[in-house]
C-alpha positions, 0 to 999 in steps of 0.5 A, a space after each residue: 590446120 590453124 594456119 589454114 583457118 587463119 588464111 581463109 578469112 583473109 582470102 575471103 576478104 581479098 575476094 570481096 575487096 577485089 569484087 567490090 573494086 570491079 563493081 565500083 568502077 562500073 557504078 561510077 560509069 553509070 549516070 547518077 539517078 537524082 535522089 531528093 532528101 526532105 526533113 521537116 515539112 511545116 511552115 516557117 516560124 519566126 525563130 527559124 534561121 536561114 540555114 534552118 530553111 534548108 531542112 524545113 519546107 513549107 507544105 505548099 512548097 513541098 506540094 509544088 515540088 511533087 506536082 512538078 515531078 509528076 507533071 514532068 514525067 518522073 517515076 519514083 524508084 526504090 532502093 532495090 531498083 537503084 541497087 540493081 541498076 548500079 551493080 548490074 545495069 538493070 534498066 530503070 523506068 523513064 526519068 527515074 527519081 528517088 524521094 527520101 525522108 530523114 529523121 522520123 518527122 510526123 509531117 512526113 506521114 501527115 503531109 508528105 504521104 497524101 501527096 505521094 499517094 496522089 501521084 502514085 509515088 513511093 518513098 524511102 523513110 530513114 528512121 532515127 529510132 529514138 524519135 519513134 513516138 517521142 512526142 506529137 511531132 514524130 511518127 509512131 510505130 503504127 505509122 511506120 508500119 503503115 508506110 512499109 505496108 503501103 510499099 514504101 521502104 523503111 531504112 536505118 538512120 541510127 539510134 539517135 543521129 550521132 555523127 557516123 565519123 565518131 563511132 568506136 567500139 560498141 557504137 556500131 551495135 548501139 547506133 546501127 545493129 539495135 536500130 536495125 533490129 527494132 525497125 525489122 521488128 516493126 515492119 517485119 521486113 529486112 532493113 538493108 539501107 542506111 543514111 548517114 546523120 548530117 550526111 557525114 561519113 568516112 571511108 574507114 567506117 564503110 566496111 562496117 556497113 558491108 559487114 552488117 549486110 547493108 546493100 547501100 548507104 546514102 549521104 548528101 552532096 559530097 563526092 562519092 568514095 571512088 572505091 566504094 560509091 555504093 555506100 556513098 550515094 549522093 542525095 540533093 537536099 529539097 531546100 525549103 526556099 526552092 521553088 519547083 522551078 529551082 528544084 527542077 533546075 538543080 535536079 538537071 544540073 546536080 547529077 550525072 557528073 563525075 569528080 576527077 578522082 571518080 573519073 580516073 577510077 572509072 576509066 581504069 576499070 
């Protein structure tokens, strides 16, 4: 009896691992959907370094980005739609794109939200929970709840932006479980999506995300894990010094390709 009880979890793990391998191959054969990642939306300061401008986009430039997307016929999608497309092949609207916002910055509500509303766009907000109401530069609980109520998705970006590669022991509870529960309490909705701080991840930690019930996780521009692409979905940084024309070029050229390893795995499935 004891032996049977020990064997059951192992068998379940094998079944899950096998199923994951099958759908991973299918995911890798599907065309990647462009996903943009924005952070601060404010004018540059004299103290901002060139590298900072990757993450700080002036409001006028952000508005140009959104207008270009609307004029080009893009339709924003949300993570559930992306998940169904990747895992089941569910059709998406013409020219799908996802807009994501990291770190809880207040200008994402004050500046980005009106632009999204103007064009009928929806977004995904990856929240660092220690930033909630931290000061005037960050969103508060009411703003996060409003975004959720308006049809946007609120998702987890850890408690304090600690690098995912460093998690050990209780870090999983501190950085993922507690923030997730806090966001669920604010929105009244399940939190099923995750973004890696700094876009950095390691394959060893991905099973912890599956274990916690996340449907997908988002990085930045590194190649996807060929064995678990649903937990390493790529995003393109909406750089502050990119014009709308430059963004358009990068959207068209940065998605849709497989790395050599991805391609080999996809052909074997």
